[in-house]
FITOR-489262 format. One record per residue: x, y, z of N, C-alpha, C in turn. Coordinates in steps of 0.1 Angstrom, whole numbers, plus 5000, padded with zeros to 4 digits. Layout:
<sites>
XYZXYZXYZ ...
</sites>
This chain:
<sites>
217902469353218202449338218602549332 219202559324219902669315219202669299 219102769295218802769280220002699272 221102729276222302689268222202529269 221702469276221502309277220402259266 219402369265218502319254218802369240 219902459240220602489227221302379222 222102329233222902199230222102079225 220802059230219601979229219401969211 219002109207218402129198219702129186 220902149188222002149180222201959174 222001919186222201759184221301699175 219901709178219101689171219101739155 219801869152219801869142220901829133 222001799142223101759136223201579133 222501549143222201399146223901339151 224801419154226101369157226601419167 227101379180227501439191228901549187 229601499178230901599179230501699169 229701679160229101799150228601889158 227501859165226901939174227802019184 228701939190229701999198230202109189 231002099180231602189172230302299167 229602279164228202389161228302489172 228302419184228002509198229402559204 230402519196231702579203232202539216 232102399218232302349232232702189228 233602119240234001999237232701889237 232801789229231901679230231801639243 232701589252232301539266231301649274 231601779272230901889278229501899274 229401909260228101899253227101759260 227801649260227301519265226801549279 227701599290227301609301226301709304 226201799296225101929296223901869295 223801779283222301709282222101589291 223201529297222701439309222401529322 222601639322222201709334220801749331 220601799319218901829315218101729317 218601579314217801489315217601459330 218601479340218501449353217401569359 217501679353216701789359215301759355 215001709342213601689339213201539343 214001459346213601329352213101249341 213501259328213001189319214201159309 214401039302215501019292214901099277 216001169272215801259261216201199249 217601129251218201099240218200929240 218200859229218400729227219800749225 220600649237222100599239222600499232 223500519227224500359223225800409218 226500339209227900399202227900529198 226500559191226100679183224800729190 224800859181223500929184222100839180 221400809187220400729182219000789180 218900899181217600999180216801009194 215801049193215001089204214100979211 214100989224213200909229211700959228 210600869231209300939228209201049236 209701059247209601209259210601279252 211601269246212501349240211801439228 210901339222209901419211209201539215 208901529227207901609234208701729238 210001699245210701769251211301899240 211601849229212401909222211602029214 209901969212209202099209209202209219 209302159230209102279240210702349240 211802309240213102359237213302479229 212702419216212602519207211602639209 210802619215209602739219210602829229 211102749239212002859248213102909243 213902829233215102919228214503009219 213603019210212903119203212603229210 212003209221211603329227212803399234 213603309241215003349247215603429236 215703399222216103489214215403599210 214503599211213403729205213603809217 213703789231213803869241215003959239 216403869235217403929234217304029223 216903999210216504089201215904229205 214804189211213904319216214704399227 215704359233216304449241217304539232 217904439220218804509211217804609206 216504599200215904709193215804819203 215204779216215204899226216204999227 217704929223218904989225218905089209 218205059202218205129186219005019179 219104919181219804839173219104709171 219504629157218904539153220204429149 220604349157221904259153221204129155 222504039150222303899151222203859133 221603719137221803659123220203639115 219803639106218703609103218803499091 218203379092218203269083217103249075 217203289061216303279050216603159042 215403069040215402969030214803019015 215302999006214603048991214602928985 213502908976213502798966214502878954 215002778945216002848934215702958925 214202928921214003018912213603158919 213503198928213103318938214603388939 215803298941216903378946217103528935 216903508923217403638918216503738924 215203728930214603838933214803858946 215403788956215703818971216203938974 217203998964218004138966217104248968 216004208958215004348958214604358973 214604268983214004288996215204309004 216304229003217304249013218304369011 217904449000218704568998218304639011 216904669010216204779019216604729034 216704579036217004539048218204569053 219204539043220604589049220804729052 220004819042220404959044219604979059 218804929061218004989077219004939088 219404829087219904759097221304699095 222404779093223604719089224304609097 224004629109224404529118224104379117 222704359109222104239107222904149098 223004019100223803949092222703839086 222803819073221903709066222503609060 221903499063222303359060221203329050 221403319036220603279027220903149022 219903069021220102929017219102879006 219702848994218602778984218302628988 216802628987216502498994215102448987 214702328987213302328983212202368992 211102338985210002398995209602329007 209902189007209602109015211002109026 211902149023213102189032212802309039 212202419032211802529038210702499050 209702439046208802399056209502319069 210302239065210902169078211802239087 212402369080213202439087212502549093 211302589089210502649100209902579110 209602469108208902389121210102359131 211502329127212402299136213102409140 212702549136213202689140214702669135 215102589124216602629118216202739109 215202769105215002889095214202979102 214403129100213503239106212503249095 212603259084211703299071212003239059 211003199050211203169039210503239027 211103199015210503239004210203138994 208703088993208402958984207202998976 206802898971205302868964204402888975 203402958971202102988982200902888980 200802858968199402788966199302628963 200402578956200502468947200202348956 201202368968201002258979200902318993 200102239002199702299013201002329023 200702449029201902509040200902489056 202002419063201402399077202102499088 201102559096201302649107202202759102 202302809090203002939086201903059084 202703189084201903319079202603299065 201803389056202203389046201903559039 202603579030202703709025203203719008 202203749002202303728985203403848982 204103838972205203898969205103918953 204803828946205003828928204403688923 204103688911203603558905204803538896 205103418895206003338884205503288876 205603308863205103268848206403188842 206103048839206702968835207202998819 208202978815208402998799209602888796 210002878780210702768776212102858773 213102768778214402848774215202738766 215502788750216202718743217302768739 218302688729219602738724219202818712 220302878707219802958693219402888681 219702768682219302678671218002628670 217302648681215502638684215102768680 215602858678214802998675213902978667 214102938652213202938642212602788641 212902688650212302538651210902558659 211002678667209602678675209102818672 207902818675207002938673207203038686 207003168687207403258698206303198710 205003148708204203118720204502958714 204702868725205002738723204002678734 203102558728202302488734203002388746 202702348755203202248765203002118758 202302088748202001988743203301948733 203702058727204702068718206102028722 206102008737207501978743208001848744 206801748740207001628741208201578730 208501678719209601638708211001708714 210601798726211901898729212801828738 214001828735215001748747215201838756 214701788770214701888782215501848795 216101958799216601928813216101988824 215601948835214701998844215102008859 214702078867214902068881214401918887 215201858899215201768904213601728909 213001588910211501598916211401628928 212401648937212101708950211701868948 211701918939211802058939210302088933 209502188940208202218937207802238924 209302318917208802378905208702258897 209602148899209402028889208201958890 207601968905206501908904205201988895 205502108899204302188892204402168877 205402138868206102108855205201968851 205701878861205001758859203501718860 202901818869201601808870200901868857 201401968850201202028838201101938827 202201868828202601758817201301658816 201001618832200101508833198601538830 198401648829197001728827196901698814 197901728803197701718790198001588786 198501478792198801348792200001328785 201001388793202301368785203501338796 204301268796205101228807206601218801 207001328797208401348792209501308800 210801248794211801198803212901308800 213001388810214201488808215701408806 216601478798217801418795218501448808 218301578815219301628823218301638838 218501598850218201678861219001728873 218701828875219501918886219001988894 219102008909218502118917219302238915 219902288906220702408901220002448890 219502578891219002658878220102678870 221302728876222402758868222902638861 222802508863223202408858222402378845 221002408848220002388836220602508825 220602628830221102718819222402698813 223602618820224402558812224302478801 223202388805223202268794222302328782 221602428786220702478773222002588765 222702648771223702708764224602618755 225602508762226302428758226102298754 224802248758224702118753223502098746 222902238741221702208731220402148739 220202158748219102118755217902228758 216902188762215902298766215302308780 215202398786214402398801213402488801 212502488811211502538815211902618829 211802768828212102858840211302958841 211403018852210203148855210803268844 210003328837210303428828211003528833 210703588847211503708852212703658856 213203508858214503488861215203518848 215003478837215903488826216103658825 215403718824215703878825216303948836 215903898845216603948857218203888855 218503768854220003718852220703828841 219803878830220503918820220403838808 219903888796219903788783221303778779 221403628776222903558773222603538757 223903578751224203528736223803388737 223203328726223003198724221403128733 221103198740219903178748218803258741 217703188741216303258735215103188744 214203278748213403238757212003288748 211203148752209903158744208503128756 207803198751206603178761205703068761 205302988770204602868770203102918771 202602808764200902868763200202718763 198702728766197902628763198402498775 198502548790197902648798199102738798 198902858803199602968809199802928823 201002938830201102858841201902958849 201103038860201603128870201303098883 202503108892202403058904202803168913 202003178925202303298935203403258943 204303348944205503328954205503458965 205803418976205703478989206703439000 206603539012207203509023206403399032 207103319041206603239051207303239063 206603269074207203239087206603139096 207003109108206303019114205403079123 204003019121203003109128203003109147 203303209148203703239164202803349169 202503349180202203509184203103619189 204303569191205303669191206703619182 206703719171207803689161208803799166 210203749162211203789165211503939159 212104049163212304169157213004139144 213904059140214704049130213503989120 212803899123212003839112210803949108 210304029122209404129119209704239110 211104269110212104379101211904319086 212104209084212104139071210804139064 209804089072208304099072207904219067 208304329075207604459070208504539055 209704469055210404509041209304449028 208804339033208004249022206904339020 206104399029204904429030204904579023 206304629024206404789019207004779006 207304659001207904658985207104588976 206904688966206104628953207204558946 207204428949208204328943207704328925 206604328921206004308909206404438899 206504558905206504668902208304678899 209004658911210504638907211004568897 210304448897210704348888210604398874 209204468871209004518856210004618855 210604698863211504818860212904758856 213304648864214604578860214504528848 213504488846213304388831213104488822 212704618822212504728813214004758810 215104778819216404798819217204728810 216804598808217504498800217604528786 
</sites>
């Protein structure tokens, strides 16, 4: 058995297509298929459901893939550890981040990049559920997500800061609404919100439900920048993290109002797969999270605006 065969199997499960998996692994499709057949022969059980196209994993394959991911993770960690012993930290770190936390991420990655210039970061905007799946199937190394609102499975967590929701409105709403806006007042406000697959939106919906409201947004998007655009240019309003607005910089034509009754604050933090041995790349990023006072840095940046 070769670790490469396990990598090919993992790529096939991730891509769900033989040609795409082969491209991802930089080999030909026949070579990838042959190596997976060889793996099945060595294990003595069928792993892949075969037909004209990839048909998924067999019941035996479902159990094999879990072991394959562990073996590959440990093999990668061994390679990383050897690099650390040589005084290097190389390779790629895959980070999944909820959209509202993306402006915060450079407060951490700046330190990581300065300490380990050979490290390459792959940053993906994802929903909290996608981050959980990525950690489960090892396609992600670490995530930044909500820590308290919905259950997290088989992960270590590290709190970084709290996110407070506020209302972003166009200039013509400045005098139509008070500086502190009650959630109940949003029943008469034209809203654009994140899509329901995003935990941010599910938190917003739960607040509305508690006060007996069920507003229908005019626009839904999984991009916060798209929401910004519709506030600025289409006259809609949206609910965003207060720090998000200040960190991106206040823009002409946009006004931020505090939301009250209730005040909604959510804890954001790092998550990683719960395992006894963490890769040096993940450990390095985790150490940066431990040593960085994100709340203090956010306050300093906001003060400069």
